[in-house]
N, C-alpha and C positions, 0 to 999 in steps of 0.2 A: 523557576518551572519554565521548561523547555517546551513550547508546543510544535510539532512536526506534521507538516500537512503536505500531501502527495496527491499528484493527480496524473492519471495516465489518460492515452486513447490507444483502442486495439486495432490490430489488423482486421479486415471481414475473414481472413482466414491465415493461420497461422499453427506452428507447433501442432501440425496434423488435427488441428480441430476449427470449428468455426467460431465467431466473435463471441456470441453467446455463452456459447460453454467455456470459452478461455475465462471470459468476465466471470461467471458462476465460479470457477475453480479458483481464480486469482483471489476474489472476495473473499471465497470460503477459508483458502489457506492463509490469507492475511489474519481474519478473524481468530484464526486457531493460534495464532501468536500471543495472544491477551494472557497478560501476566509471565511471558517470557523472562523476563530478566527483574530482579528489584528494581524501585525507582519508577516502573512504568506504571502510570497512575490511571490512563485509560487508551484504548485503542477501539477504532472502529472503521471499518472498511465498508463503502457501500457503492452500491450500483444506482445511479439517479431512477428514480421510479417514471419521470416523464422529463426525459431530457429536451433541455432548450436549444436553440441554435449553436450557440457556444459551450455548452456543457463538455466537460470532459466524460468518458466512460466511466472510469472507477477514481473514486477518491479515498484516501485514508486520512483519518485525523487520529492523532497521538498527542498524549502528554507525558514528559519526563521530568521526574524529580530535579535532575540535573542535566548538564552537557555530557557527563561523565557515562550517566543512565543512558541516554540516547545512543552514545558512541558504544556501549556494552549491547545495545540490541540491533545497532546498524552490523556490528560483526560477528554476533551470533551465528553458528553454524545453522541454524532453522531458518533464520530470518535471509540469511545468504542464499540459500536455497529456493524460498519463494522468490526473491529477486531475481535469480537464473531462468527462473519459469516465466516471469512475467516479462523480463527482456526479450525473450523469444515471440512472446505475442504482442508488444506494445509496438505503437509506432510513435507516439511523443511521451515525455514525461517531463512533468516541472515540481518544482519542491520548495518549501519555504520553513525554515526552521525561525523562530524566534524566541526571546525570551521575555517571559511576563511578570 
């Protein structure tokens, strides 16, 4: 199994919207990707309820049965479209994939 975790910080204003709007849209669009490809075991996007000093603005936690399933997700047109939206609104992105 592959765990795929991504975190982003967002600009105060980008893509013709404020930060709160962009965060809400990004989380909604990511969560809509649940079940997008076979082998996706879980997917959850969340905005921290009470951010701490070192918190990121948005986190994505997902699990895939195999690296091939993660690749199918990463290259799926619906995922690519969400990624393009987030890229316009984010200031930082960190990611880790690991096998368990």
